[in-house]
C-alpha positions in Angstrom: 141.2 170.3 97.8 139.8 166.8 98.1 138.8 165.5 94.7 136.7 162.5 95.9 134.4 162.4 98.9 132.3 159.6 100.4 128.5 160.0 100.6 126.1 157.4 102.0 122.8 156.9 100.3 120.2 154.7 102.1 117.9 153.2 99.5 114.1 152.5 99.9 114.9 149.1 101.2 117.2 150.6 103.9 120.4 149.3 102.2 123.3 151.7 102.8 125.4 152.5 99.7 128.7 154.3 100.2 129.4 156.2 97.1 132.5 158.0 95.9 131.6 161.4 94.5 134.0 163.8 92.6 134.1 167.3 93.8 135.7 168.7 90.6 133.0 167.9 88.1 130.1 170.1 89.3 127.9 167.1 89.8 124.7 167.0 91.9 123.7 164.3 94.3 121.1 163.2 91.8 123.7 162.7 89.1 126.0 160.8 91.5 123.1 158.5 92.5 122.2 157.9 88.8 125.8 157.1 88.0 125.6 154.3 90.6 122.3 153.2 89.1 120.3 153.9 92.3 116.6 154.4 91.7 116.6 158.2 91.3 114.9 159.2 88.1 115.8 162.9 87.7 113.0 163.2 85.1 113.5 167.0 84.7 117.2 166.7 84.2 118.1 168.5 87.4 116.0 171.7 86.9 114.0 171.4 90.2 110.8 170.8 88.1 109.9 167.4 89.5 110.5 165.6 92.8 111.9 162.3 91.4 115.2 162.9 93.2 113.6 163.7 96.6 115.8 162.7 99.5 115.9 163.1 103.3 119.1 164.5 104.7 120.0 162.4 107.7 123.4 163.9 108.7 124.0 167.3 110.3 125.6 168.9 107.2 124.9 172.5 106.6 123.4 172.8 103.1 122.8 175.9 101.1 119.3 177.4 101.5 116.6 176.0 99.3 115.9 178.1 96.2 112.3 179.3 95.5 112.1 176.6 92.8 113.1 173.9 95.2 110.7 175.1 97.8 107.8 175.2 95.2 108.6 171.7 94.0 108.7 170.3 97.6 105.4 172.0 98.3 103.9 169.7 95.6 105.8 166.5 96.5 104.6 163.5 98.5 106.1 162.4 101.8 107.8 165.8 102.5 109.6 166.2 105.9 111.5 169.0 107.4 114.8 167.4 106.2 113.5 167.0 102.6 115.7 168.2 99.7 115.9 167.7 96.0 119.0 165.7 95.1 119.5 167.8 91.9 119.9 170.9 94.0 122.7 169.5 96.3 126.0 170.2 94.5 128.8 167.9 95.4 131.6 169.8 97.2 134.3 168.9 99.7 132.2 170.1 102.7 129.7 167.3 102.0 132.2 164.5 102.9 130.2 161.8 104.8 126.8 163.3 103.9 124.1 160.7 104.6 120.8 160.8 102.7 117.8 158.5 102.4 115.8 158.2 99.2 112.2 159.3 99.8 109.4 156.9 98.9 107.7 157.3 95.6 103.9 157.7 95.2 102.2 154.7 93.9 
């Protein structure tokens, strides 16, 4: 099993950040972004109760289906697209090597 994978996060200024993410710590994408001090708030602590970790999945990775909670939160979020996901609901695992996501804009 691969213990570290690479994930690319495109920030709101279109700067690409290649992050190393551990697969053995049960971290979410939101937690990895926060550990690199990217502007992902995660105000609810990863419970899918806010959309402050909203991202667009740009790569062709197959992700688990959205939970009802994630769907409900995205229904209330701004700037939602078909490839929208909550970073707190994307668990880091080996199959996500080279995942590419873009941080969604925040409502002013």
